[in-house]
LUMKOLGU-48427 format. One record per residue (C-alpha): residue in one letter; x, y, z. Coordinates in steps of 0.1 Angstrom, whole numbers, plus 5000, padded with zeros to 4 digits. Layout:
BEGIN
@aa: A&c1: X&c2: Y&c3: Z
...
END
This chain:
BEGIN
@aa: X&c1: 2351&c2: 5006&c3: 0823
@aa: X&c1: 2319&c2: 5029&c3: 0834
@aa: X&c1: 2318&c2: 5062&c3: 0813
@aa: X&c1: 2318&c2: 5096&c3: 0830
@aa: X&c1: 2285&c2: 5112&c3: 0828
@aa: X&c1: 2285&c2: 5145&c3: 0803
@aa: X&c1: 2278&c2: 5175&c3: 0826
@aa: X&c1: 2265&c2: 5205&c3: 0814
@aa: X&c1: 2288&c2: 5233&c3: 0836
@aa: X&c1: 2265&c2: 5256&c3: 0827
@aa: X&c1: 2237&c2: 5248&c3: 0846
@aa: X&c1: 2262&c2: 5247&c3: 0875
@aa: X&c1: 2263&c2: 5281&c3: 0894
@aa: X&c1: 2292&c2: 5301&c3: 0887
@aa: X&c1: 2312&c2: 5299&c3: 0919
@aa: X&c1: 2309&c2: 5261&c3: 0918
@aa: X&c1: 2320&c2: 5255&c3: 0881
@aa: X&c1: 2355&c2: 5256&c3: 0887
@aa: X&c1: 2354&c2: 5231&c3: 0919
@aa: X&c1: 2333&c2: 5205&c3: 0895
@aa: X&c1: 2356&c2: 5207&c3: 0862
@aa: X&c1: 2388&c2: 5199&c3: 0883
@aa: X&c1: 2364&c2: 5169&c3: 0899
@aa: X&c1: 2358&c2: 5157&c3: 0866
@aa: X&c1: 2393&c2: 5160&c3: 0856
@aa: X&c1: 2403&c2: 5140&c3: 0887
@aa: X&c1: 2378&c2: 5112&c3: 0881
@aa: X&c1: 2387&c2: 5104&c3: 0842
@aa: X&c1: 2424&c2: 5109&c3: 0853
@aa: X&c1: 2415&c2: 5080&c3: 0879
@aa: X&c1: 2396&c2: 5057&c3: 0855
@aa: X&c1: 2426&c2: 5059&c3: 0835
@aa: X&c1: 2452&c2: 5048&c3: 0864
@aa: X&c1: 2423&c2: 5019&c3: 0870
@aa: X&c1: 2420&c2: 5009&c3: 0833
@aa: X&c1: 2459&c2: 5007&c3: 0833
@aa: X&c1: 2463&c2: 4988&c3: 0867
@aa: X&c1: 2435&c2: 4964&c3: 0853
@aa: X&c1: 2453&c2: 4958&c3: 0821
@aa: X&c1: 2487&c2: 4954&c3: 0839
@aa: X&c1: 2469&c2: 4926&c3: 0863
@aa: X&c1: 2463&c2: 4908&c3: 0832
@aa: X&c1: 2494&c2: 4907&c3: 0815
@aa: X&c1: 2509&c2: 4901&c3: 0849
@aa: X&c1: 2485&c2: 4873&c3: 0852
@aa: X&c1: 2490&c2: 4859&c3: 0814
@aa: X&c1: 2528&c2: 4859&c3: 0819
@aa: X&c1: 2522&c2: 4836&c3: 0853
@aa: X&c1: 2498&c2: 4813&c3: 0848
@aa: X&c1: 2491&c2: 4812&c3: 0812
@aa: X&c1: 2491&c2: 4782&c3: 0796
@aa: X&c1: 2524&c2: 4785&c3: 0775
@aa: X&c1: 2543&c2: 4809&c3: 0801
@aa: X&c1: 2564&c2: 4778&c3: 0809
@aa: X&c1: 2583&c2: 4781&c3: 0773
@aa: X&c1: 2593&c2: 4817&c3: 0784
@aa: X&c1: 2633&c2: 4816&c3: 0792
@aa: X&c1: 2644&c2: 4830&c3: 0823
@aa: X&c1: 2654&c2: 4863&c3: 0800
@aa: X&c1: 2621&c2: 4869&c3: 0786
@aa: X&c1: 2605&c2: 4865&c3: 0817
@aa: X&c1: 2625&c2: 4890&c3: 0839
@aa: X&c1: 2620&c2: 4912&c3: 0808
@aa: X&c1: 2583&c2: 4907&c3: 0811
@aa: X&c1: 2583&c2: 4913&c3: 0852
@aa: X&c1: 2606&c2: 4947&c3: 0844
@aa: X&c1: 2579&c2: 4965&c3: 0824
@aa: X&c1: 2553&c2: 4958&c3: 0845
@aa: X&c1: 2573&c2: 4968&c3: 0872
@aa: X&c1: 2579&c2: 5003&c3: 0856
@aa: X&c1: 2546&c2: 5006&c3: 0846
@aa: X&c1: 2535&c2: 5000&c3: 0880
@aa: X&c1: 2559&c2: 5022&c3: 0897
@aa: X&c1: 2547&c2: 5050&c3: 0866
@aa: X&c1: 2511&c2: 5047&c3: 0878
@aa: X&c1: 2517&c2: 5050&c3: 0915
@aa: X&c1: 2536&c2: 5079&c3: 0912
@aa: X&c1: 2508&c2: 5099&c3: 0889
@aa: X&c1: 2484&c2: 5087&c3: 0915
@aa: X&c1: 2504&c2: 5107&c3: 0941
@aa: X&c1: 2509&c2: 5136&c3: 0923
@aa: X&c1: 2470&c2: 5133&c3: 0908
@aa: X&c1: 2463&c2: 5134&c3: 0949
@aa: X&c1: 2484&c2: 5160&c3: 0960
@aa: X&c1: 2470&c2: 5186&c3: 0930
@aa: X&c1: 2433&c2: 5174&c3: 0941
@aa: X&c1: 2439&c2: 5185&c3: 0976
@aa: X&c1: 2475&c2: 5198&c3: 0982
@aa: X&c1: 2461&c2: 5213&c3: 1017
@aa: X&c1: 2449&c2: 5180&c3: 1034
@aa: X&c1: 2469&c2: 5156&c3: 1010
@aa: X&c1: 2496&c2: 5139&c3: 1033
@aa: X&c1: 2529&c2: 5133&c3: 1023
@aa: X&c1: 2547&c2: 5101&c3: 1023
@aa: X&c1: 2572&c2: 5100&c3: 1054
@aa: X&c1: 2604&c2: 5106&c3: 1044
@aa: X&c1: 2624&c2: 5068&c3: 1043
@aa: X&c1: 2653&c2: 5066&c3: 1061
@aa: X&c1: 2685&c2: 5058&c3: 1039
@aa: X&c1: 2712&c2: 5058&c3: 1066
@aa: X&c1: 2728&c2: 5026&c3: 1073
@aa: X&c1: 2711&c2: 5012&c3: 1041
@aa: X&c1: 2749&c2: 5015&c3: 1020
@aa: X&c1: 2775&c2: 4996&c3: 1022
@aa: X&c1: 2799&c2: 5013&c3: 1045
@aa: X&c1: 2826&c2: 5005&c3: 1025
@aa: X&c1: 2815&c2: 5030&c3: 0995
@aa: X&c1: 2834&c2: 5065&c3: 0998
@aa: X&c1: 2812&c2: 5090&c3: 1011
@aa: X&c1: 2810&c2: 5125&c3: 0996
@aa: X&c1: 2799&c2: 5154&c3: 1021
@aa: X&c1: 2779&c2: 5182&c3: 1011
@aa: X&c1: 2774&c2: 5208&c3: 1041
@aa: X&c1: 2745&c2: 5232&c3: 1036
@aa: X&c1: 2743&c2: 5259&c3: 1062
@aa: X&c1: 2720&c2: 5283&c3: 1065
@aa: X&c1: 2720&c2: 5320&c3: 1050
@aa: X&c1: 2724&c2: 5332&c3: 1081
@aa: X&c1: 2735&c2: 5327&c3: 1116
@aa: X&c1: 2725&c2: 5356&c3: 1135
@aa: X&c1: 2696&c2: 5347&c3: 1154
@aa: X&c1: 2663&c2: 5368&c3: 1151
@aa: X&c1: 2664&c2: 5384&c3: 1182
@aa: X&c1: 2700&c2: 5402&c3: 1176
@aa: X&c1: 2714&c2: 5388&c3: 1205
@aa: X&c1: 2745&c2: 5373&c3: 1187
@aa: X&c1: 2753&c2: 5344&c3: 1166
@aa: X&c1: 2735&c2: 5309&c3: 1169
@aa: X&c1: 2754&c2: 5279&c3: 1175
@aa: X&c1: 2751&c2: 5244&c3: 1159
@aa: X&c1: 2732&c2: 5218&c3: 1182
@aa: X&c1: 2724&c2: 5190&c3: 1157
@aa: X&c1: 2722&c2: 5183&c3: 1121
@aa: X&c1: 2701&c2: 5163&c3: 1101
@aa: X&c1: 2722&c2: 5136&c3: 1074
@aa: X&c1: 2704&c2: 5118&c3: 1046
@aa: X&c1: 2723&c2: 5094&c3: 1021
@aa: X&c1: 2718&c2: 5088&c3: 0982
@aa: X&c1: 2733&c2: 5064&c3: 0958
@aa: X&c1: 2758&c2: 5084&c3: 0933
@aa: X&c1: 2771&c2: 5065&c3: 0903
@aa: X&c1: 2802&c2: 5076&c3: 0885
@aa: X&c1: 2817&c2: 5062&c3: 0854
@aa: X&c1: 2834&c2: 5026&c3: 0870
@aa: X&c1: 2828&c2: 5042&c3: 0905
@aa: X&c1: 2800&c2: 5041&c3: 0934
@aa: X&c1: 2797&c2: 5067&c3: 0958
@aa: X&c1: 2778&c2: 5078&c3: 0983
@aa: X&c1: 2765&c2: 5114&c3: 0986
@aa: X&c1: 2764&c2: 5125&c3: 1019
@aa: X&c1: 2740&c2: 5157&c3: 1028
@aa: X&c1: 2741&c2: 5175&c3: 1057
@aa: X&c1: 2722&c2: 5206&c3: 1072
@aa: X&c1: 2733&c2: 5216&c3: 1106
@aa: X&c1: 2707&c2: 5230&c3: 1128
@aa: X&c1: 2715&c2: 5263&c3: 1151
@aa: X&c1: 2697&c2: 5276&c3: 1178
@aa: X&c1: 2700&c2: 5309&c3: 1201
@aa: X&c1: 2721&c2: 5299&c3: 1235
@aa: X&c1: 2703&c2: 5329&c3: 1252
@aa: X&c1: 2666&c2: 5326&c3: 1240
@aa: X&c1: 2643&c2: 5302&c3: 1222
@aa: X&c1: 2633&c2: 5320&c3: 1197
@aa: X&c1: 2637&c2: 5289&c3: 1174
@aa: X&c1: 2658&c2: 5271&c3: 1155
@aa: X&c1: 2675&c2: 5278&c3: 1121
@aa: X&c1: 2686&c2: 5250&c3: 1096
@aa: X&c1: 2690&c2: 5251&c3: 1058
@aa: X&c1: 2656&c2: 5240&c3: 1038
@aa: X&c1: 2662&c2: 5200&c3: 1022
@aa: X&c1: 2672&c2: 5202&c3: 0987
@aa: X&c1: 2645&c2: 5191&c3: 0961
@aa: X&c1: 2653&c2: 5152&c3: 0948
@aa: X&c1: 2632&c2: 5134&c3: 0915
@aa: X&c1: 2627&c2: 5107&c3: 0942
@aa: X&c1: 2621&c2: 5126&c3: 0977
@aa: X&c1: 2635&c2: 5104&c3: 1006
@aa: X&c1: 2647&c2: 5075&c3: 0979
@aa: X&c1: 2684&c2: 5064&c3: 0976
@aa: X&c1: 2694&c2: 5074&c3: 0940
@aa: X&c1: 2709&c2: 5107&c3: 0933
@aa: X&c1: 2700&c2: 5120&c3: 0894
@aa: X&c1: 2731&c2: 5109&c3: 0878
@aa: X&c1: 2723&c2: 5072&c3: 0892
@aa: X&c1: 2689&c2: 5077&c3: 0873
@aa: X&c1: 2705&c2: 5087&c3: 0842
@aa: X&c1: 2729&c2: 5057&c3: 0843
@aa: X&c1: 2703&c2: 5033&c3: 0851
@aa: X&c1: 2681&c2: 5046&c3: 0824
@aa: X&c1: 2711&c2: 5048&c3: 0796
@aa: X&c1: 2722&c2: 5017&c3: 0805
@aa: X&c1: 2687&c2: 5000&c3: 0798
@aa: X&c1: 2676&c2: 5017&c3: 0769
@aa: X&c1: 2707&c2: 5030&c3: 0752
@aa: X&c1: 2730&c2: 4999&c3: 0758
@aa: X&c1: 2701&c2: 4972&c3: 0760
@aa: X&c1: 2713&c2: 4963&c3: 0794
@aa: X&c1: 2682&c2: 4947&c3: 0813
@aa: X&c1: 2675&c2: 4957&c3: 0851
@aa: X&c1: 2686&c2: 4924&c3: 0869
@aa: X&c1: 2718&c2: 4923&c3: 0848
@aa: X&c1: 2725&c2: 4958&c3: 0859
@aa: X&c1: 2711&c2: 4944&c3: 0897
@aa: X&c1: 2741&c2: 4916&c3: 0891
@aa: X&c1: 2769&c2: 4945&c3: 0879
@aa: X&c1: 2760&c2: 4965&c3: 0912
@aa: X&c1: 2762&c2: 4932&c3: 0931
@aa: X&c1: 2801&c2: 4928&c3: 0924
@aa: X&c1: 2809&c2: 4962&c3: 0938
@aa: X&c1: 2792&c2: 4950&c3: 0972
@aa: X&c1: 2756&c2: 4967&c3: 0967
@aa: X&c1: 2724&c2: 4946&c3: 0969
@aa: X&c1: 2698&c2: 4965&c3: 0948
@aa: X&c1: 2668&c2: 4938&c3: 0934
@aa: X&c1: 2656&c2: 4948&c3: 0900
@aa: X&c1: 2625&c2: 4956&c3: 0914
@aa: X&c1: 2638&c2: 4982&c3: 0934
@aa: X&c1: 2656&c2: 4992&c3: 0898
@aa: X&c1: 2623&c2: 4988&c3: 0877
@aa: X&c1: 2605&c2: 5015&c3: 0905
@aa: X&c1: 2633&c2: 5042&c3: 0898
@aa: X&c1: 2629&c2: 5040&c3: 0859
@aa: X&c1: 2594&c2: 5044&c3: 0863
@aa: X&c1: 2594&c2: 5070&c3: 0884
@aa: X&c1: 2618&c2: 5088&c3: 0860
@aa: X&c1: 2597&c2: 5079&c3: 0830
@aa: X&c1: 2570&c2: 5098&c3: 0847
@aa: X&c1: 2588&c2: 5132&c3: 0852
@aa: X&c1: 2603&c2: 5128&c3: 0816
@aa: X&c1: 2575&c2: 5124&c3: 0801
@aa: X&c1: 2563&c2: 5163&c3: 0797
@aa: X&c1: 2598&c2: 5166&c3: 0778
@aa: X&c1: 2588&c2: 5136&c3: 0754
@aa: X&c1: 2556&c2: 5154&c3: 0750
@aa: X&c1: 2573&c2: 5197&c3: 0747
@aa: X&c1: 2595&c2: 5178&c3: 0725
@aa: X&c1: 2568&c2: 5164&c3: 0702
@aa: X&c1: 2554&c2: 5198&c3: 0701
@aa: X&c1: 2582&c2: 5215&c3: 0691
@aa: X&c1: 2589&c2: 5195&c3: 0662
@aa: X&c1: 2552&c2: 5197&c3: 0649
@aa: X&c1: 2555&c2: 5236&c3: 0647
@aa: X&c1: 2581&c2: 5230&c3: 0621
@aa: X&c1: 2574&c2: 5235&c3: 0587
@aa: X&c1: 2588&c2: 5204&c3: 0574
@aa: X&c1: 2596&c2: 5170&c3: 0587
@aa: X&c1: 2604&c2: 5136&c3: 0583
@aa: X&c1: 2586&c2: 5105&c3: 0591
@aa: X&c1: 2593&c2: 5068&c3: 0590
@aa: X&c1: 2587&c2: 5034&c3: 0609
@aa: X&c1: 2604&c2: 5004&c3: 0617
@aa: X&c1: 2597&c2: 4971&c3: 0633
@aa: X&c1: 2606&c2: 4967&c3: 0667
@aa: X&c1: 2600&c2: 4933&c3: 0685
@aa: X&c1: 2578&c2: 4932&c3: 0719
@aa: X&c1: 2581&c2: 4903&c3: 0747
@aa: X&c1: 2541&c2: 4888&c3: 0743
@aa: X&c1: 2545&c2: 4863&c3: 0775
@aa: X&c1: 2513&c2: 4847&c3: 0767
@aa: X&c1: 2524&c2: 4833&c3: 0734
@aa: X&c1: 2560&c2: 4824&c3: 0744
@aa: X&c1: 2577&c2: 4845&c3: 0719
@aa: X&c1: 2581&c2: 4878&c3: 0710
@aa: X&c1: 2556&c2: 4900&c3: 0687
@aa: X&c1: 2560&c2: 4925&c3: 0661
@aa: X&c1: 2562&c2: 4963&c3: 0677
@aa: X&c1: 2565&c2: 4997&c3: 0658
@aa: X&c1: 2587&c2: 5026&c3: 0664
@aa: X&c1: 2576&c2: 5057&c3: 0649
@aa: X&c1: 2602&c2: 5083&c3: 0642
@aa: X&c1: 2593&c2: 5118&c3: 0637
@aa: X&c1: 2625&c2: 5140&c3: 0630
@aa: X&c1: 2637&c2: 5176&c3: 0614
@aa: X&c1: 2668&c2: 5181&c3: 0602
@aa: X&c1: 2674&c2: 5214&c3: 0581
@aa: X&c1: 2715&c2: 5211&c3: 0584
@aa: X&c1: 2721&c2: 5206&c3: 0550
@aa: X&c1: 2708&c2: 5237&c3: 0534
@aa: X&c1: 2718&c2: 5258&c3: 0564
@aa: X&c1: 2686&c2: 5257&c3: 0579
@aa: X&c1: 2683&c2: 5276&c3: 0613
@aa: X&c1: 2664&c2: 5251&c3: 0635
@aa: X&c1: 2680&c2: 5229&c3: 0652
@aa: X&c1: 2678&c2: 5192&c3: 0643
@aa: X&c1: 2655&c2: 5167&c3: 0667
@aa: X&c1: 2640&c2: 5137&c3: 0666
@aa: X&c1: 2607&c2: 5120&c3: 0690
@aa: X&c1: 2602&c2: 5086&c3: 0690
@aa: X&c1: 2565&c2: 5071&c3: 0696
@aa: X&c1: 2552&c2: 5035&c3: 0697
@aa: X&c1: 2525&c2: 5018&c3: 0682
@aa: X&c1: 2514&c2: 4979&c3: 0684
@aa: X&c1: 2506&c2: 4982&c3: 0646
@aa: X&c1: 2516&c2: 5000&c3: 0614
@aa: X&c1: 2483&c2: 5015&c3: 0604
@aa: X&c1: 2482&c2: 5046&c3: 0590
@aa: X&c1: 2455&c2: 5060&c3: 0619
@aa: X&c1: 2491&c2: 5058&c3: 0642
@aa: X&c1: 2506&c2: 5082&c3: 0619
@aa: X&c1: 2476&c2: 5106&c3: 0616
@aa: X&c1: 2472&c2: 5099&c3: 0657
@aa: X&c1: 2512&c2: 5111&c3: 0664
@aa: X&c1: 2509&c2: 5140&c3: 0638
@aa: X&c1: 2478&c2: 5160&c3: 0653
@aa: X&c1: 2488&c2: 5194&c3: 0652
@aa: X&c1: 2508&c2: 5195&c3: 0625
@aa: X&c1: 2499&c2: 5213&c3: 0588
@aa: X&c1: 2532&c2: 5216&c3: 0570
@aa: X&c1: 2548&c2: 5192&c3: 0545
@aa: X&c1: 2556&c2: 5155&c3: 0557
@aa: X&c1: 2584&c2: 5136&c3: 0539
@aa: X&c1: 2581&c2: 5101&c3: 0538
@aa: X&c1: 2587&c2: 5065&c3: 0518
@aa: X&c1: 2562&c2: 5050&c3: 0495
@aa: X&c1: 2539&c2: 5032&c3: 0525
@aa: X&c1: 2501&c2: 5037&c3: 0515
@aa: X&c1: 2488&c2: 5037&c3: 0551
@aa: X&c1: 2504&c2: 5077&c3: 0552
@aa: X&c1: 2476&c2: 5086&c3: 0522
@aa: X&c1: 2451&c2: 5091&c3: 0547
@aa: X&c1: 2470&c2: 5121&c3: 0560
@aa: X&c1: 2462&c2: 5140&c3: 0527
@aa: X&c1: 2425&c2: 5140&c3: 0533
@aa: X&c1: 2403&c2: 5162&c3: 0540
@aa: X&c1: 2385&c2: 5138&c3: 0565
@aa: X&c1: 2420&c2: 5138&c3: 0583
@aa: X&c1: 2419&c2: 5142&c3: 0624
@aa: X&c1: 2440&c2: 5168&c3: 0640
@aa: X&c1: 2446&c2: 5193&c3: 0613
@aa: X&c1: 2442&c2: 5200&c3: 0580
@aa: X&c1: 2452&c2: 5176&c3: 0549
@aa: X&c1: 2489&c2: 5176&c3: 0550
@aa: X&c1: 2512&c2: 5179&c3: 0520
@aa: X&c1: 2532&c2: 5147&c3: 0517
@aa: X&c1: 2570&c2: 5150&c3: 0498
@aa: X&c1: 2576&c2: 5114&c3: 0487
@aa: X&c1: 2616&c2: 5105&c3: 0490
@aa: X&c1: 2636&c2: 5105&c3: 0458
@aa: X&c1: 2658&c2: 5081&c3: 0475
@aa: X&c1: 2633&c2: 5054&c3: 0478
@aa: X&c1: 2622&c2: 5062&c3: 0442
@aa: X&c1: 2658&c2: 5054&c3: 0429
@aa: X&c1: 2665&c2: 5028&c3: 0446
@aa: X&c1: 2639&c2: 5006&c3: 0431
@aa: X&c1: 2653&c2: 5016&c3: 0394
@aa: X&c1: 2689&c2: 5011&c3: 0407
@aa: X&c1: 2675&c2: 4973&c3: 0413
@aa: X&c1: 2665&c2: 4970&c3: 0378
@aa: X&c1: 2695&c2: 4984&c3: 0365
@aa: X&c1: 2717&c2: 4962&c3: 0385
@aa: X&c1: 2696&c2: 4932&c3: 0375
@aa: X&c1: 2693&c2: 4936&c3: 0338
@aa: X&c1: 2709&c2: 4967&c3: 0329
@aa: X&c1: 2676&c2: 4989&c3: 0321
@aa: X&c1: 2685&c2: 5016&c3: 0297
@aa: X&c1: 2645&c2: 5029&c3: 0308
@aa: X&c1: 2663&c2: 5024&c3: 0346
@aa: X&c1: 2693&c2: 5042&c3: 0338
@aa: X&c1: 2674&c2: 5074&c3: 0321
@aa: X&c1: 2651&c2: 5078&c3: 0354
@aa: X&c1: 2685&c2: 5076&c3: 0375
@aa: X&c1: 2700&c2: 5103&c3: 0350
@aa: X&c1: 2667&c2: 5121&c3: 0357
@aa: X&c1: 2666&c2: 5118&c3: 0396
@aa: X&c1: 2703&c2: 5128&c3: 0398
@aa: X&c1: 2692&c2: 5163&c3: 0378
@aa: X&c1: 2670&c2: 5168&c3: 0403
@aa: X&c1: 2688&c2: 5156&c3: 0436
@aa: X&c1: 2721&c2: 5178&c3: 0421
@aa: X&c1: 2707&c2: 5219&c3: 0427
@aa: X&c1: 2700&c2: 5204&c3: 0464
@aa: X&c1: 2738&c2: 5186&c3: 0471
@aa: X&c1: 2762&c2: 5211&c3: 0457
@aa: X&c1: 2789&c2: 5223&c3: 0477
@aa: X&c1: 2788&c2: 5256&c3: 0496
@aa: X&c1: 2765&c2: 5265&c3: 0530
@aa: X&c1: 2741&c2: 5285&c3: 0515
@aa: X&c1: 2716&c2: 5308&c3: 0534
@aa: X&c1: 2683&c2: 5284&c3: 0537
@aa: X&c1: 2661&c2: 5310&c3: 0516
@aa: X&c1: 2684&c2: 5312&c3: 0488
@aa: X&c1: 2691&c2: 5275&c3: 0491
@aa: X&c1: 2655&c2: 5266&c3: 0489
@aa: X&c1: 2648&c2: 5288&c3: 0458
@aa: X&c1: 2677&c2: 5276&c3: 0441
@aa: X&c1: 2659&c2: 5238&c3: 0448
@aa: X&c1: 2623&c2: 5254&c3: 0440
@aa: X&c1: 2633&c2: 5265&c3: 0408
@aa: X&c1: 2654&c2: 5239&c3: 0396
@aa: X&c1: 2629&c2: 5213&c3: 0409
@aa: X&c1: 2601&c2: 5226&c3: 0392
@aa: X&c1: 2618&c2: 5222&c3: 0352
@aa: X&c1: 2631&c2: 5188&c3: 0361
@aa: X&c1: 2603&c2: 5170&c3: 0378
@aa: X&c1: 2580&c2: 5184&c3: 0351
@aa: X&c1: 2602&c2: 5167&c3: 0324
@aa: X&c1: 2606&c2: 5138&c3: 0347
@aa: X&c1: 2571&c2: 5131&c3: 0355
@aa: X&c1: 2561&c2: 5134&c3: 0313
@aa: X&c1: 2593&c2: 5108&c3: 0308
@aa: X&c1: 2577&c2: 5087&c3: 0333
@aa: X&c1: 2543&c2: 5089&c3: 0316
@aa: X&c1: 2558&c2: 5075&c3: 0286
@aa: X&c1: 2576&c2: 5046&c3: 0296
@aa: X&c1: 2553&c2: 5032&c3: 0325
@aa: X&c1: 2543&c2: 5008&c3: 0302
@aa: X&c1: 2572&c2: 4991&c3: 0291
@aa: X&c1: 2588&c2: 4983&c3: 0325
@aa: X&c1: 2588&c2: 4953&c3: 0351
@aa: X&c1: 2559&c2: 4963&c3: 0378
@aa: X&c1: 2587&c2: 4971&c3: 0405
@aa: X&c1: 2599&c2: 4997&c3: 0384
@aa: X&c1: 2565&c2: 5006&c3: 0377
@aa: X&c1: 2562&c2: 5014&c3: 0414
@aa: X&c1: 2594&c2: 5036&c3: 0416
@aa: X&c1: 2586&c2: 5053&c3: 0385
@aa: X&c1: 2553&c2: 5063&c3: 0394
@aa: X&c1: 2568&c2: 5086&c3: 0423
@aa: X&c1: 2588&c2: 5100&c3: 0403
END
């Protein structure tokens, strides 16, 4: 892909700088879209014509094509929004798709009539009379029931003069001119991502109700919804990263790999905040990021803009966050999880009844006790109590761990080193 040449805006006349800057942004966005499309084409060719593609099961092929269709729909709507932003005056809006007659007549219709704000003729000659109406239908889903929302917008004109026709404006929809209501989109998204119901199976379920919606249509809906939901996810991440303390952890996630005929391992990274145990005022929240690997650089990317305390386990990939060379902010102060340290000691104690491990468990219990006693203290009060107790108890635990590290097994050494 050809890199965009760097342009010094200071050499351009002031009156033209804004236009040039906008064009540069547009070019960069189009290059990103082109790169994504090339990647999608390569994945599709690999899935269709790869040497091992015949080893994919039907479910695996359907899921692979689903993900490609969703990504393509997201790219297409991104291009439409980019074109509208670049030239809102001359850009032509796509014509509305005809929806009347596309939905089964057996489905119940719920008519919503949207009347104009006023029926008084602008010329003052009286009340307008109805001369027609515009009707549109969108598919709506409620639990265990399909229905059609019929939006009616009557048209009115004056019998006396020819000063025009009045009609209520059409309401805004997430997919303009499309069949699904916002409730339908939410149902499809929840079914796919929360209930793990692939789109082709959702299509089969809808067919039992007499509704013929191909998997590709559902994939298009999901892709467009993903585009509109991305700012919400980004905003949630920005909001969480303004916190003083966050928790982060990663877990494996199987990802389809059509070219190899099996799944590969990806990683979901969770960035969470939950201050409720000690009466914190900030609401709990969590945002998930995906990365193909577990490298610490992924955590570094996700945490750009965060400079607080990060609670983590003992994974060494997080060490780069504490270095002066950290990208995206100052070095982060990490707080290792006592539960992970306790787990290793508990394994040693359960295996051979080690008294050293038992003492370590007792000391960790003392450290955790001040923060787990009953009562709903204020955030400041409870944090002060915890800090005072931790300073003394943790110094004692550290001194103890240094004295016994050489006496325990290698696995317990790892746990004690975190104390």
